[in-house]
N, C-alpha and C positions, 0 to 999 in steps of 0.2 A: 239407545233404542230398547232394550228393556222398558224402559216403562211403555213407550209408546205397547210395547207386546200385551205387557201386563194389565194397559187401560183396557185396551180391545179384544180380551180373550177374558179375561178378568169381570171386568165390567158389565157387560150383557150378562153373560151368568148369572153376578151379585145381585144386578137391579131384576132379573126374573125368580130369584127367589126374596127377595127383600118383597115382591110382588105378593107372592103368593101365599107369605109371612108374615110382610108384619099390611102392607095396603089393602088386604081383601077383608080382613077382620077386622080392621079401624073401619074400612068403607062400612063396613055391614055394623058395626056401632052407632056413626056417622046417620044412618041410614036406618036403620031400626030394623033392620031384616037380613038376609043371610044373602051375599053376592055369591055369585059363581059364575066362573069363568071357563070358556071354552075354546082352542085354537084347532085344527087340522095342523097334525104332524106334519104334513108337503109344506103349510106357512113357517112353518119354523126355522129353519135356514136365510127364507127372507127377512122376518125381526128379528133375527139375530144380527143379520149386514148391517140394518136402519136401524137399529140397537147401538151400534159400532161405533157411527157419527159423531155422535156426542158422547160417547166416551172419549173418544179420541181428543174431542176439543178439549173436553175438564185435562186427560190428558197433559195436552198443550198448555192452559193453563199453570197443570200443577208444574212443568218443565220451566214457565217464564218466573215461575215464582220461585223456584231454586236459583235462576242465575240472578236473580234480585235480591235472594236471601230472603223471605218472607219467613218470620217465626209462623211455627205453630202450620206449618206449611198443611200437613191433610186438615187441618180445619177449614182452612181457607178453603180447600177444593173439595172438600164437603159440601161450602155456602156455595160455590161456582157449581158447584152438578145436583145441586137444591134449587137457585135459579134460574141453572138450565132446563133443568123437571118442569118446571114452574111452567115457564115460556112454553116450552116444548107442545109438554102433556095437557094442558089445562083447557085450550082450545078445540085440544085433537079428541079428547076423550067426550069432550062436550059432557062435564057436570052439572049440580044445581051449583047454585050460587049459596052453598051449608057453609055454614060456621067450623072452620077446622081443614076443610076441603085442600086448602093452597102449603099448610104445613106438611100433609099425608101425602098428598103429590109430591111433594119435595122432595119424598123420601127414601122415592123409585133411585134420584140421582146423585144425594149426598149420600148416601150409607156407603152405596157402592163405589160411589167418587173416597170415599175416605178412607176406605178397606187400601184399595189401593192405593194409594197416597203415602201413606204409614208402611206399604209393603215395598214398596220402592224405595222408600225413606231407608228400611232396612237395610234392603240391599245393598244401599249405595256407604251404609255406614262397613256393612261388615267389607265390601269391595275395600276399600279407604282405609280400614283394618289390615286386613290380609295385606295391604300392598307396601 
């Protein structure tokens, strides 16, 4: 259950950090202009809850990957997060067909998925070493 807590709490927060520190600067490079976003503070809790669902889906993938003993599980989770982000956000954001957008959009899901999976792996290894 720690896995799902990590993915549900840390995943959306890391996605927001990735959006602000990675996606917006890369989007500015691809578009050739500075891109800014603004969100009213009252919408942040609902955005967090909406982002929690894809994070839990990737957490479920990570759990199944652990059960079937997938090697390099964090990389598999990053790929799953990337694919899920591209599928969900491509149509939602209605971005133009600029070369590289799929890679950039996927980073919103891939980076948090990798970090959460890696953190879960480290916690599990520490607990098994202590047992």
